[in-house]
All heavy atoms as TSV, in Angstrom:
chain	resi	resn	atom	element	x	y	z
A	1	MET	N	N	92.884	-133.469	-15.957
A	1	MET	CA	C	94.301	-133.462	-15.590
A	1	MET	C	C	94.790	-132.008	-15.580
A	1	MET	O	O	94.588	-131.274	-16.525
A	1	MET	CB	C	95.087	-134.291	-16.616
A	1	MET	CG	C	96.532	-134.408	-16.263
A	1	MET	SD	S	97.475	-135.470	-17.389
A	1	MET	CE	C	96.765	-137.036	-17.032
A	2	THR	N	N	95.434	-131.620	-14.512
A	2	THR	CA	C	95.910	-130.248	-14.405
A	2	THR	C	C	97.314	-130.135	-14.993
A	2	THR	O	O	97.992	-131.133	-15.214
A	2	THR	CB	C	95.958	-129.800	-12.931
A	2	THR	OG1	O	96.934	-130.572	-12.254
A	2	THR	CG2	C	94.612	-129.927	-12.268
A	3	ASN	N	N	97.724	-128.914	-15.213
A	3	ASN	CA	C	99.078	-128.663	-15.725
A	3	ASN	C	C	100.119	-129.163	-14.730
A	3	ASN	O	O	101.158	-129.659	-15.105
A	3	ASN	CB	C	99.268	-127.171	-16.006
A	3	ASN	CG	C	100.566	-126.900	-16.738
A	3	ASN	OD1	O	101.011	-127.708	-17.543
A	3	ASN	ND2	N	101.158	-125.764	-16.442
A	4	ASN	N	N	99.820	-129.071	-13.439
A	4	ASN	CA	C	100.744	-129.528	-12.405
A	4	ASN	C	C	100.958	-131.036	-12.523
A	4	ASN	O	O	102.049	-131.525	-12.313
A	4	ASN	CB	C	100.201	-129.164	-11.025
A	4	ASN	CG	C	101.219	-129.405	-9.936
A	4	ASN	OD1	O	102.411	-129.207	-10.138
A	4	ASN	ND2	N	100.750	-129.829	-8.779
A	5	ASP	N	N	99.889	-131.793	-12.851
A	5	ASP	CA	C	100.013	-133.236	-13.006
A	5	ASP	C	C	100.955	-133.607	-14.143
A	5	ASP	O	O	101.624	-134.628	-14.090
A	5	ASP	CB	C	98.642	-133.873	-13.254
A	5	ASP	CG	C	97.725	-133.801	-12.038
A	5	ASP	OD1	O	98.250	-133.665	-10.919
A	5	ASP	OD2	O	96.500	-133.872	-12.215
A	6	LEU	N	N	100.992	-132.791	-15.181
A	6	LEU	CA	C	101.849	-133.061	-16.330
A	6	LEU	C	C	103.317	-132.878	-16.000
A	6	LEU	O	O	104.180	-133.454	-16.658
A	6	LEU	CB	C	101.467	-132.153	-17.503
A	6	LEU	CG	C	100.071	-132.366	-18.076
A	6	LEU	CD1	C	99.774	-131.303	-19.130
A	6	LEU	CD2	C	99.897	-133.754	-18.633
A	7	ASN	N	N	103.635	-132.083	-14.988
A	7	ASN	CA	C	105.017	-131.803	-14.617
A	7	ASN	C	C	105.514	-132.690	-13.471
A	7	ASN	O	O	106.598	-132.467	-12.970
A	7	ASN	CB	C	105.161	-130.342	-14.196
A	7	ASN	CG	C	104.923	-129.403	-15.364
A	7	ASN	OD1	O	105.236	-129.717	-16.489
A	7	ASN	ND2	N	104.344	-128.252	-15.079
A	8	CYS	N	N	104.722	-133.678	-13.065
A	8	CYS	CA	C	105.075	-134.522	-11.947
A	8	CYS	C	C	105.159	-135.985	-12.365
A	8	CYS	O	O	104.514	-136.408	-13.303
A	8	CYS	CB	C	104.046	-134.395	-10.825
A	8	CYS	SG	S	104.016	-132.775	-10.068
A	9	THR	N	N	105.979	-136.718	-11.625
A	9	THR	CA	C	106.180	-138.140	-11.868
A	9	THR	C	C	105.992	-138.875	-10.540
A	9	THR	O	O	106.425	-138.412	-9.497
A	9	THR	CB	C	107.619	-138.379	-12.383
A	9	THR	OG1	O	107.819	-137.583	-13.545
A	9	THR	CG2	C	107.853	-139.829	-12.708
A	10	TRP	N	N	105.343	-140.056	-10.614
A	10	TRP	CA	C	105.197	-140.894	-9.416
A	10	TRP	C	C	106.325	-141.898	-9.412
A	10	TRP	O	O	106.527	-142.629	-10.382
A	10	TRP	CB	C	103.852	-141.610	-9.424
A	10	TRP	CG	C	102.709	-140.696	-9.166
A	10	TRP	CD1	C	101.934	-140.078	-10.099
A	10	TRP	CD2	C	102.222	-140.273	-7.896
A	10	TRP	NE1	N	100.993	-139.293	-9.484
A	10	TRP	CE2	C	101.138	-139.386	-8.138
A	10	TRP	CE3	C	102.592	-140.552	-6.594
A	10	TRP	CZ2	C	100.418	-138.787	-7.095
A	10	TRP	CZ3	C	101.865	-139.946	-5.554
A	10	TRP	CH2	C	100.810	-139.074	-5.805
A	11	LEU	N	N	107.088	-141.945	-8.309
A	11	LEU	CA	C	108.229	-142.844	-8.200
A	11	LEU	C	C	108.075	-143.748	-6.985
A	11	LEU	O	O	107.454	-143.385	-5.990
A	11	LEU	CB	C	109.527	-142.033	-8.036
A	11	LEU	CG	C	109.897	-141.099	-9.167
A	11	LEU	CD1	C	111.146	-140.304	-8.789
A	11	LEU	CD2	C	110.124	-141.855	-10.446
A	12	THR	N	N	108.702	-144.930	-7.058
A	12	THR	CA	C	108.734	-145.844	-5.936
A	12	THR	C	C	109.620	-145.273	-4.825
A	12	THR	O	O	110.374	-144.312	-5.061
A	12	THR	CB	C	109.286	-147.217	-6.348
A	12	THR	OG1	O	110.638	-147.044	-6.768
A	12	THR	CG2	C	108.458	-147.858	-7.442
A	13	SER	N	N	109.563	-145.878	-3.659
A	13	SER	CA	C	110.409	-145.427	-2.547
A	13	SER	C	C	111.887	-145.504	-2.902
A	13	SER	O	O	112.650	-144.564	-2.651
A	13	SER	CB	C	110.151	-146.266	-1.305
A	13	SER	OG	O	108.826	-146.064	-0.848
A	14	LYS	N	N	112.311	-146.626	-3.478
A	14	LYS	CA	C	113.722	-146.817	-3.826
A	14	LYS	C	C	114.184	-145.782	-4.834
A	14	LYS	O	O	115.279	-145.206	-4.694
A	14	LYS	CB	C	113.977	-148.212	-4.378
A	14	LYS	CG	C	113.858	-149.300	-3.354
A	14	LYS	CD	C	115.012	-149.267	-2.393
A	14	LYS	CE	C	114.921	-150.422	-1.412
A	14	LYS	NZ	N	115.916	-150.364	-0.389
A	15	LYS	N	N	113.393	-145.529	-5.863
A	15	LYS	CA	C	113.782	-144.547	-6.876
A	15	LYS	C	C	113.799	-143.142	-6.295
A	15	LYS	O	O	114.668	-142.337	-6.643
A	15	LYS	CB	C	112.842	-144.625	-8.078
A	15	LYS	CG	C	113.072	-145.865	-8.904
A	15	LYS	CD	C	112.186	-145.906	-10.115
A	15	LYS	CE	C	112.439	-147.175	-10.903
A	15	LYS	NZ	N	111.600	-147.275	-12.094
A	16	THR	N	N	112.876	-142.846	-5.391
A	16	THR	CA	C	112.830	-141.530	-4.753
A	16	THR	C	C	114.070	-141.333	-3.884
A	16	THR	O	O	114.691	-140.276	-3.890
A	16	THR	CB	C	111.553	-141.366	-3.917
A	16	THR	OG1	O	110.418	-141.568	-4.760
A	16	THR	CG2	C	111.472	-139.990	-3.277
A	17	GLN	N	N	114.432	-142.376	-3.113
A	17	GLN	CA	C	115.628	-142.310	-2.272
A	17	GLN	C	C	116.868	-142.046	-3.128
A	17	GLN	O	O	117.716	-141.210	-2.770
A	17	GLN	CB	C	115.829	-143.621	-1.535
A	17	GLN	CG	C	114.894	-143.843	-0.376
A	17	GLN	CD	C	115.096	-145.207	0.215
A	17	GLN	OE1	O	114.265	-146.083	0.072
A	17	GLN	NE2	N	116.198	-145.392	0.925
A	18	LYS	N	N	116.990	-142.757	-4.224
A	18	LYS	CA	C	118.159	-142.599	-5.081
A	18	LYS	C	C	118.175	-141.201	-5.709
A	18	LYS	O	O	119.211	-140.553	-5.736
A	18	LYS	CB	C	118.144	-143.680	-6.165
A	18	LYS	CG	C	119.392	-143.702	-6.993
A	18	LYS	CD	C	119.430	-144.907	-7.909
A	18	LYS	CE	C	120.739	-144.921	-8.675
A	18	LYS	NZ	N	120.872	-146.106	-9.500
A	19	LEU	N	N	117.033	-140.749	-6.184
A	19	LEU	CA	C	116.943	-139.447	-6.841
A	19	LEU	C	C	117.299	-138.320	-5.866
A	19	LEU	O	O	118.049	-137.407	-6.219
A	19	LEU	CB	C	115.541	-139.217	-7.392
A	19	LEU	CG	C	115.307	-137.872	-8.054
A	19	LEU	CD1	C	116.045	-137.792	-9.382
A	19	LEU	CD2	C	113.834	-137.617	-8.260
A	20	LEU	N	N	116.765	-138.396	-4.645
A	20	LEU	CA	C	116.994	-137.329	-3.666
A	20	LEU	C	C	118.256	-137.573	-2.810
A	20	LEU	O	O	118.589	-136.732	-1.991
A	20	LEU	CB	C	115.769	-137.189	-2.752
A	20	LEU	CG	C	114.452	-136.825	-3.461
A	20	LEU	CD1	C	113.319	-136.769	-2.456
A	20	LEU	CD2	C	114.591	-135.517	-4.228
A	21	ASN	N	N	118.889	-138.726	-3.020
A	21	ASN	CA	C	120.100	-139.093	-2.288
A	21	ASN	C	C	119.864	-139.051	-0.776
A	21	ASN	O	O	120.611	-138.402	-0.025
A	21	ASN	CB	C	121.268	-138.180	-2.711
A	21	ASN	CG	C	122.587	-138.759	-2.287
A	21	ASN	OD1	O	122.737	-139.972	-2.166
A	21	ASN	ND2	N	123.560	-137.894	-2.042
A	22	ILE	N	N	118.816	-139.765	-0.343
A	22	ILE	CA	C	118.461	-139.811	1.084
A	22	ILE	C	C	118.227	-141.259	1.486
A	22	ILE	O	O	118.029	-142.136	0.653
A	22	ILE	CB	C	117.222	-138.965	1.393
A	22	ILE	CG1	C	115.998	-139.449	0.570
A	22	ILE	CG2	C	117.474	-137.481	1.152
A	22	ILE	CD1	C	114.696	-138.764	0.924
A	23	SER	N	N	118.226	-141.503	2.793
A	23	SER	CA	C	117.980	-142.842	3.337
A	23	SER	C	C	116.477	-143.100	3.432
A	23	SER	O	O	115.653	-142.168	3.320
A	23	SER	CB	C	118.600	-142.954	4.727
A	23	SER	OG	O	117.882	-142.127	5.628
A	24	GLY	N	N	116.136	-144.359	3.676
A	24	GLY	CA	C	114.741	-144.724	3.856
A	24	GLY	C	C	114.128	-144.030	5.068
A	24	GLY	O	O	112.961	-143.611	5.032
A	25	CYS	N	N	114.931	-143.876	6.094
A	25	CYS	CA	C	114.447	-143.203	7.311
A	25	CYS	C	C	114.140	-141.727	7.023
A	25	CYS	O	O	113.114	-141.202	7.457
A	25	CYS	CB	C	115.502	-143.336	8.415
A	25	CYS	SG	S	115.003	-142.665	9.994
A	26	GLU	N	N	115.037	-141.087	6.297
A	26	GLU	CA	C	114.832	-139.682	5.956
A	26	GLU	C	C	113.614	-139.515	5.066
A	26	GLU	O	O	112.829	-138.562	5.212
A	26	GLU	CB	C	116.087	-139.129	5.268
A	26	GLU	CG	C	116.153	-137.629	5.235
A	26	GLU	CD	C	117.503	-137.117	4.755
A	26	GLU	OE1	O	118.450	-137.899	4.660
A	26	GLU	OE2	O	117.573	-135.915	4.493
A	27	LEU	N	N	113.409	-140.463	4.145
A	27	LEU	CA	C	112.240	-140.430	3.270
A	27	LEU	C	C	110.961	-140.535	4.106
A	27	LEU	O	O	109.990	-139.802	3.872
A	27	LEU	CB	C	112.323	-141.575	2.249
A	27	LEU	CG	C	111.205	-141.656	1.226
A	27	LEU	CD1	C	111.185	-140.435	0.341
A	27	LEU	CD2	C	111.366	-142.923	0.396
A	28	MET	N	N	110.961	-141.425	5.081
A	28	MET	CA	C	109.811	-141.591	5.964
A	28	MET	C	C	109.511	-140.283	6.722
A	28	MET	O	O	108.349	-139.891	6.817
A	28	MET	CB	C	110.066	-142.716	6.960
A	28	MET	CG	C	108.923	-142.942	7.933
A	28	MET	SD	S	109.348	-144.022	9.302
A	28	MET	CE	C	110.564	-143.046	10.171
A	29	HIS	N	N	110.538	-139.630	7.217
A	29	HIS	CA	C	110.348	-138.372	7.963
A	29	HIS	C	C	109.783	-137.293	7.048
A	29	HIS	O	O	108.897	-136.540	7.476
A	29	HIS	CB	C	111.654	-137.901	8.607
A	29	HIS	CG	C	112.078	-138.755	9.755
A	29	HIS	ND1	N	111.366	-138.866	10.930
A	29	HIS	CD2	C	113.152	-139.570	9.915
A	29	HIS	CE1	C	111.975	-139.686	11.755
A	29	HIS	NE2	N	113.074	-140.137	11.156
A	30	LEU	N	N	110.282	-137.208	5.825
A	30	LEU	CA	C	109.740	-136.218	4.882
A	30	LEU	C	C	108.270	-136.501	4.597
A	30	LEU	O	O	107.453	-135.577	4.510
A	30	LEU	CB	C	110.540	-136.235	3.575
A	30	LEU	CG	C	111.958	-135.702	3.646
A	30	LEU	CD1	C	112.695	-135.949	2.337
A	30	LEU	CD2	C	111.974	-134.215	3.991
A	31	ARG	N	N	107.922	-137.763	4.463
A	31	ARG	CA	C	106.528	-138.172	4.221
A	31	ARG	C	C	105.660	-137.819	5.434
A	31	ARG	O	O	104.599	-137.199	5.278
A	31	ARG	CB	C	106.465	-139.663	3.940
A	31	ARG	CG	C	105.096	-140.185	3.625
A	31	ARG	CD	C	105.098	-141.652	3.349
A	31	ARG	NE	N	105.351	-142.439	4.554
A	31	ARG	CZ	C	106.292	-143.353	4.678
A	31	ARG	NH1	N	107.075	-143.645	3.689
A	31	ARG	NH2	N	106.446	-144.005	5.815
A	32	GLU	N	N	106.109	-138.171	6.612
A	32	GLU	CA	C	105.319	-137.928	7.834
A	32	GLU	C	C	105.157	-136.448	8.135
A	32	GLU	O	O	104.164	-136.048	8.719
A	32	GLU	CB	C	105.963	-138.647	9.018
A	32	GLU	CG	C	105.802	-140.144	8.940
A	32	GLU	CD	C	106.455	-140.866	10.110
A	32	GLU	OE1	O	107.263	-140.245	10.830
A	32	GLU	OE2	O	106.177	-142.065	10.279
A	33	ASN	N	N	106.135	-135.635	7.743
A	33	ASN	CA	C	106.058	-134.183	7.986
A	33	ASN	C	C	105.340	-133.447	6.879
A	33	ASN	O	O	105.261	-132.224	6.910
A	33	ASN	CB	C	107.476	-133.611	8.157
A	33	ASN	CG	C	108.117	-134.083	9.437
A	33	ASN	OD1	O	107.444	-134.331	10.427
A	33	ASN	ND2	N	109.437	-134.220	9.426
A	34	GLY	N	N	104.825	-134.189	5.892
A	34	GLY	CA	C	104.037	-133.564	4.826
A	34	GLY	C	C	104.863	-132.851	3.787
A	34	GLY	O	O	104.338	-132.023	3.034
A	35	LYS	N	N	106.163	-133.144	3.723
A	35	LYS	CA	C	107.035	-132.448	2.768
A	35	LYS	C	C	107.021	-133.093	1.383
A	35	LYS	O	O	107.443	-132.485	0.421
A	35	LYS	CB	C	108.463	-132.423	3.298
A	35	LYS	CG	C	108.558	-131.823	4.678
A	35	LYS	CD	C	109.579	-130.769	4.749
A	35	LYS	CE	C	109.609	-130.279	6.191
A	35	LYS	NZ	N	109.821	-128.901	6.298
A	36	LEU	N	N	106.518	-134.345	1.301
A	36	LEU	CA	C	106.406	-135.042	0.017
A	36	LEU	C	C	104.981	-135.499	-0.189
A	36	LEU	O	O	104.335	-135.994	0.747
A	36	LEU	CB	C	107.322	-136.268	-0.012
A	36	LEU	CG	C	108.830	-136.025	-0.063
A	36	LEU	CD1	C	109.562	-137.363	0.014
A	36	LEU	CD2	C	109.222	-135.301	-1.337
A	37	THR	N	N	104.513	-135.357	-1.417
A	37	THR	CA	C	103.196	-135.877	-1.770
A	37	THR	C	C	103.351	-137.368	-2.070
A	37	THR	O	O	104.276	-137.750	-2.792
A	37	THR	CB	C	102.663	-135.152	-3.020
A	37	THR	OG1	O	102.611	-133.758	-2.756
A	37	THR	CG2	C	101.280	-135.642	-3.400
A	38	PHE	N	N	102.484	-138.188	-1.478
A	38	PHE	CA	C	102.615	-139.631	-1.675
A	38	PHE	C	C	101.245	-140.273	-1.751
A	38	PHE	O	O	100.224	-139.680	-1.388
A	38	PHE	CB	C	103.439	-140.247	-0.552
A	38	PHE	CG	C	102.716	-140.286	0.770
A	38	PHE	CD1	C	102.011	-141.423	1.148
A	38	PHE	CD2	C	102.716	-139.201	1.611
A	38	PHE	CE1	C	101.339	-141.473	2.363
A	38	PHE	CE2	C	102.057	-139.231	2.826
A	38	PHE	CZ	C	101.360	-140.368	3.197
A	39	ARG	N	N	101.238	-141.500	-2.227
A	39	ARG	CA	C	100.054	-142.351	-2.175
A	39	ARG	C	C	100.519	-143.746	-1.787
A	39	ARG	O	O	101.681	-144.104	-2.022
A	39	ARG	CB	C	99.291	-142.355	-3.496
A	39	ARG	CG	C	100.018	-143.059	-4.616
A	39	ARG	CD	C	99.178	-143.097	-5.888
A	39	ARG	NE	N	99.901	-143.924	-6.844
A	39	ARG	CZ	C	99.983	-143.698	-8.125
A	39	ARG	NH1	N	99.373	-142.634	-8.636
A	39	ARG	NH2	N	100.643	-144.487	-8.916
A	40	LYS	N	N	99.629	-144.498	-1.195
A	40	LYS	CA	C	99.988	-145.854	-0.779
A	40	LYS	C	C	99.124	-146.832	-1.551
A	40	LYS	O	O	97.908	-146.690	-1.601
A	40	LYS	CB	C	99.772	-146.023	0.735
A	40	LYS	CG	C	100.266	-147.345	1.244
A	40	LYS	CD	C	100.213	-147.443	2.751
A	40	LYS	CE	C	100.739	-148.811	3.175
A	40	LYS	NZ	N	100.598	-149.015	4.590
A	41	GLN	N	N	99.780	-147.813	-2.160
A	41	GLN	CA	C	99.090	-148.882	-2.862
A	41	GLN	C	C	99.540	-150.183	-2.226
A	41	GLN	O	O	100.711	-150.570	-2.370
A	41	GLN	CB	C	99.433	-148.898	-4.352
A	41	GLN	CG	C	98.705	-147.852	-5.154
A	41	GLN	CD	C	98.986	-148.006	-6.631
A	41	GLN	OE1	O	100.131	-148.119	-7.041
A	41	GLN	NE2	N	97.937	-147.971	-7.421
A	42	GLY	N	N	98.641	-150.831	-1.516
A	42	GLY	CA	C	99.021	-152.035	-0.771
A	42	GLY	C	C	100.035	-151.661	0.281
A	42	GLY	O	O	99.797	-150.788	1.109
A	43	ASN	N	N	101.206	-152.282	0.244
A	43	ASN	CA	C	102.280	-151.970	1.181
A	43	ASN	C	C	103.318	-151.034	0.595
A	43	ASN	O	O	104.322	-150.753	1.236
A	43	ASN	CB	C	102.968	-153.260	1.633
A	43	ASN	CG	C	102.065	-154.092	2.522
A	43	ASN	OD1	O	101.229	-153.564	3.236
A	43	ASN	ND2	N	102.228	-155.393	2.471
A	44	ALA	N	N	103.101	-150.579	-0.638
A	44	ALA	CA	C	104.100	-149.740	-1.312
A	44	ALA	C	C	103.690	-148.268	-1.293
A	44	ALA	O	O	102.519	-147.929	-1.399
A	44	ALA	CB	C	104.269	-150.206	-2.762
A	45	PHE	N	N	104.695	-147.412	-1.134
A	45	PHE	CA	C	104.484	-145.974	-1.206
A	45	PHE	C	C	105.008	-145.472	-2.545
A	45	PHE	O	O	106.063	-145.912	-3.019
A	45	PHE	CB	C	105.241	-145.254	-0.086
A	45	PHE	CG	C	104.616	-145.423	1.261
A	45	PHE	CD1	C	105.060	-146.420	2.117
A	45	PHE	CD2	C	103.589	-144.597	1.680
A	45	PHE	CE1	C	104.497	-146.596	3.379
A	45	PHE	CE2	C	103.000	-144.766	2.934
A	45	PHE	CZ	C	103.471	-145.759	3.770
A	46	PHE	N	N	104.278	-144.540	-3.140
A	46	PHE	CA	C	104.697	-143.870	-4.373
A	46	PHE	C	C	104.711	-142.381	-4.091
A	46	PHE	O	O	103.802	-141.849	-3.460
A	46	PHE	CB	C	103.739	-144.190	-5.522
A	46	PHE	CG	C	103.804	-145.625	-5.942
A	46	PHE	CD1	C	103.005	-146.582	-5.328
A	46	PHE	CD2	C	104.669	-146.024	-6.936
A	46	PHE	CE1	C	103.085	-147.911	-5.698
A	46	PHE	CE2	C	104.746	-147.358	-7.315
A	46	PHE	CZ	C	103.946	-148.302	-6.691
A	47	TYR	N	N	105.768	-141.732	-4.540
A	47	TYR	CA	C	105.955	-140.316	-4.243
A	47	TYR	C	C	105.840	-139.488	-5.512
A	47	TYR	O	O	106.389	-139.862	-6.549
A	47	TYR	CB	C	107.341	-140.100	-3.613
A	47	TYR	CG	C	107.465	-140.841	-2.319
A	47	TYR	CD1	C	107.881	-142.163	-2.268
A	47	TYR	CD2	C	107.104	-140.216	-1.115
A	47	TYR	CE1	C	107.943	-142.849	-1.073
A	47	TYR	CE2	C	107.172	-140.891	0.070
A	47	TYR	CZ	C	107.600	-142.204	0.091
A	47	TYR	OH	O	107.651	-142.887	1.300
A	48	GLN	N	N	105.131	-138.365	-5.381
A	48	GLN	CA	C	104.971	-137.464	-6.523
A	48	GLN	C	C	106.120	-136.478	-6.502
A	48	GLN	O	O	106.267	-135.668	-5.592
A	48	GLN	CB	C	103.628	-136.731	-6.439
A	48	GLN	CG	C	103.312	-135.965	-7.686
A	48	GLN	CD	C	101.919	-135.370	-7.622
A	48	GLN	OE1	O	101.436	-135.050	-6.539
A	48	GLN	NE2	N	101.299	-135.195	-8.763
A	49	ILE	N	N	106.974	-136.589	-7.518
A	49	ILE	CA	C	108.150	-135.749	-7.607
A	49	ILE	C	C	107.980	-134.788	-8.758
A	49	ILE	O	O	107.688	-135.182	-9.882
A	49	ILE	CB	C	109.416	-136.607	-7.826
A	49	ILE	CG1	C	109.562	-137.669	-6.716
A	49	ILE	CG2	C	110.662	-135.738	-7.886
A	49	ILE	CD1	C	109.705	-137.109	-5.327
A	50	ASP	N	N	108.138	-133.515	-8.475
A	50	ASP	CA	C	108.009	-132.464	-9.474
A	50	ASP	C	C	109.206	-132.500	-10.437
A	50	ASP	O	O	110.320	-132.780	-10.015
A	50	ASP	CB	C	107.944	-131.108	-8.757
A	50	ASP	CG	C	107.635	-129.977	-9.693
A	50	ASP	OD1	O	108.584	-129.498	-10.332
A	50	ASP	OD2	O	106.468	-129.601	-9.784
A	51	GLN	N	N	108.961	-132.200	-11.678
A	51	GLN	CA	C	110.019	-132.213	-12.688
A	51	GLN	C	C	111.168	-131.289	-12.296
A	51	GLN	O	O	112.331	-131.594	-12.534
A	51	GLN	CB	C	109.449	-131.799	-14.063
A	51	GLN	CG	C	110.428	-131.954	-15.205
A	51	GLN	CD	C	110.831	-133.389	-15.448
A	51	GLN	OE1	O	110.038	-134.311	-15.274
A	51	GLN	NE2	N	112.053	-133.600	-15.879
A	52	SER	N	N	110.878	-130.174	-11.642
A	52	SER	CA	C	111.944	-129.250	-11.240
A	52	SER	C	C	112.856	-129.893	-10.180
A	52	SER	O	O	114.054	-129.629	-10.159
A	52	SER	CB	C	111.352	-127.941	-10.707
A	52	SER	OG	O	110.596	-128.163	-9.537
A	53	GLN	N	N	112.297	-130.752	-9.309
A	53	GLN	CA	C	113.117	-131.461	-8.323
A	53	GLN	C	C	114.074	-132.430	-9.016
A	53	GLN	O	O	115.223	-132.558	-8.638
A	53	GLN	CB	C	112.242	-132.226	-7.334
A	53	GLN	CG	C	111.499	-131.353	-6.356
A	53	GLN	CD	C	110.574	-132.171	-5.479
A	53	GLN	OE1	O	109.624	-132.755	-5.978
A	53	GLN	NE2	N	110.859	-132.197	-4.198
A	54	ILE	N	N	113.573	-133.089	-10.051
A	54	ILE	CA	C	114.386	-134.032	-10.806
A	54	ILE	C	C	115.524	-133.294	-11.503
A	54	ILE	O	O	116.686	-133.678	-11.430
A	54	ILE	CB	C	113.533	-134.800	-11.840
A	54	ILE	CG1	C	112.526	-135.690	-11.107
A	54	ILE	CG2	C	114.421	-135.624	-12.773
A	54	ILE	CD1	C	111.488	-136.303	-11.999
A	55	GLU	N	N	115.184	-132.175	-12.149
A	55	GLU	CA	C	116.205	-131.395	-12.862
A	55	GLU	C	C	117.254	-130.847	-11.904
A	55	GLU	O	O	118.444	-130.867	-12.195
A	55	GLU	CB	C	115.538	-130.249	-13.636
A	55	GLU	CG	C	114.710	-130.759	-14.815
A	55	GLU	CD	C	113.795	-129.703	-15.385
A	55	GLU	OE1	O	113.779	-128.541	-14.892
A	55	GLU	OE2	O	113.095	-130.016	-16.366
A	56	GLN	N	N	116.842	-130.354	-10.743
A	56	GLN	CA	C	117.784	-129.807	-9.775
A	56	GLN	C	C	118.704	-130.894	-9.255
A	56	GLN	O	O	119.895	-130.681	-9.087
A	56	GLN	CB	C	117.050	-129.134	-8.594
A	56	GLN	CG	C	117.985	-128.470	-7.612
A	56	GLN	CD	C	118.834	-127.382	-8.248
A	56	GLN	OE1	O	118.332	-126.503	-8.934
A	56	GLN	NE2	N	120.135	-127.420	-8.027
A	57	ASN	N	N	118.162	-132.094	-9.029
A	57	ASN	CA	C	118.988	-133.192	-8.554
A	57	ASN	C	C	120.020	-133.576	-9.599
A	57	ASN	O	O	121.174	-133.844	-9.264
A	57	ASN	CB	C	118.115	-134.401	-8.204
A	57	ASN	CG	C	118.916	-135.518	-7.615
A	57	ASN	OD1	O	119.290	-136.439	-8.326
A	57	ASN	ND2	N	119.211	-135.432	-6.341
A	58	LEU	N	N	119.650	-133.592	-10.870
A	58	LEU	CA	C	120.599	-133.911	-11.932
A	58	LEU	C	C	121.708	-132.856	-11.995
A	58	LEU	O	O	122.869	-133.201	-12.177
A	58	LEU	CB	C	119.873	-134.001	-13.278
A	58	LEU	CG	C	118.952	-135.208	-13.447
A	58	LEU	CD1	C	118.167	-135.092	-14.747
A	58	LEU	CD2	C	119.715	-136.496	-13.369
A	59	ILE	N	N	121.367	-131.597	-11.806
A	59	ILE	CA	C	122.362	-130.527	-11.804
A	59	ILE	C	C	123.333	-130.708	-10.632
A	59	ILE	O	O	124.536	-130.639	-10.800
A	59	ILE	CB	C	121.670	-129.138	-11.731
A	59	ILE	CG1	C	120.950	-128.849	-13.044
A	59	ILE	CG2	C	122.697	-128.052	-11.400
A	59	ILE	CD1	C	120.012	-127.653	-12.982
A	60	ASP	N	N	122.767	-131.010	-9.446
A	60	ASP	CA	C	123.603	-131.214	-8.253
A	60	ASP	C	C	124.541	-132.404	-8.439
A	60	ASP	O	O	125.710	-132.336	-8.053
A	60	ASP	CB	C	122.731	-131.443	-7.017
A	60	ASP	CG	C	121.992	-130.192	-6.582
A	60	ASP	OD1	O	122.341	-129.080	-7.083
A	60	ASP	OD2	O	121.059	-130.306	-5.765
A	61	MET	N	N	124.028	-133.493	-9.046
A	61	MET	CA	C	124.866	-134.671	-9.272
A	61	MET	C	C	125.996	-134.358	-10.230
A	61	MET	O	O	127.127	-134.811	-10.032
A	61	MET	CB	C	124.013	-135.817	-9.820
A	61	MET	CG	C	123.116	-136.445	-8.764
A	61	MET	SD	S	121.979	-137.662	-9.427
A	61	MET	CE	C	123.038	-138.784	-10.280
A	62	ASN	N	N	125.739	-133.567	-11.251
A	62	ASN	CA	C	126.753	-133.218	-12.224
A	62	ASN	C	C	127.813	-132.282	-11.647
A	62	ASN	O	O	128.951	-132.237	-12.106
A	62	ASN	CB	C	126.143	-132.596	-13.470
A	62	ASN	CG	C	125.425	-133.634	-14.338
A	62	ASN	OD1	O	125.782	-134.801	-14.309
A	62	ASN	ND2	N	124.416	-133.191	-15.077
A	63	GLN	N	N	127.425	-131.534	-10.610
A	63	GLN	CA	C	128.366	-130.608	-9.977
A	63	GLN	C	C	129.099	-131.285	-8.810
A	63	GLN	O	O	129.869	-130.635	-8.119
A	63	GLN	CB	C	127.626	-129.358	-9.496
A	63	GLN	CG	C	127.114	-128.514	-10.639
A	63	GLN	CD	C	126.311	-127.316	-10.141
A	63	GLN	OE1	O	125.963	-127.217	-8.972
A	63	GLN	NE2	N	126.020	-126.400	-11.057
A	64	GLY	N	N	128.801	-132.532	-8.565
A	64	GLY	CA	C	129.495	-133.283	-7.518
A	64	GLY	C	C	129.005	-132.992	-6.125
A	64	GLY	O	O	129.729	-133.198	-5.166
A	65	LYS	N	N	127.786	-132.508	-5.963
A	65	LYS	CA	C	127.246	-132.216	-4.625
A	65	LYS	C	C	126.755	-133.474	-3.987
A	65	LYS	O	O	126.356	-134.407	-4.568
A	65	LYS	CB	C	126.123	-131.190	-4.727
A	65	LYS	CG	C	126.635	-129.813	-5.072
A	65	LYS	CD	C	125.512	-128.830	-5.046
A	65	LYS	CE	C	126.020	-127.446	-5.395
A	65	LYS	NZ	N	124.978	-126.457	-5.408
């Protein structure tokens, strides 16, 4: 396990959409353009979200962005 793996979390599509405040369509485009790391299990997609992305989103939410 690398240090990078320790700082990342795998989230479902719905949780990723909520965290990043984006639509399902926008999430699909980010995935297709290689902007998000993902894996597919059956029909479900899981996205690898870096801890810094989570922290930045929490800061933005608290500032009303």
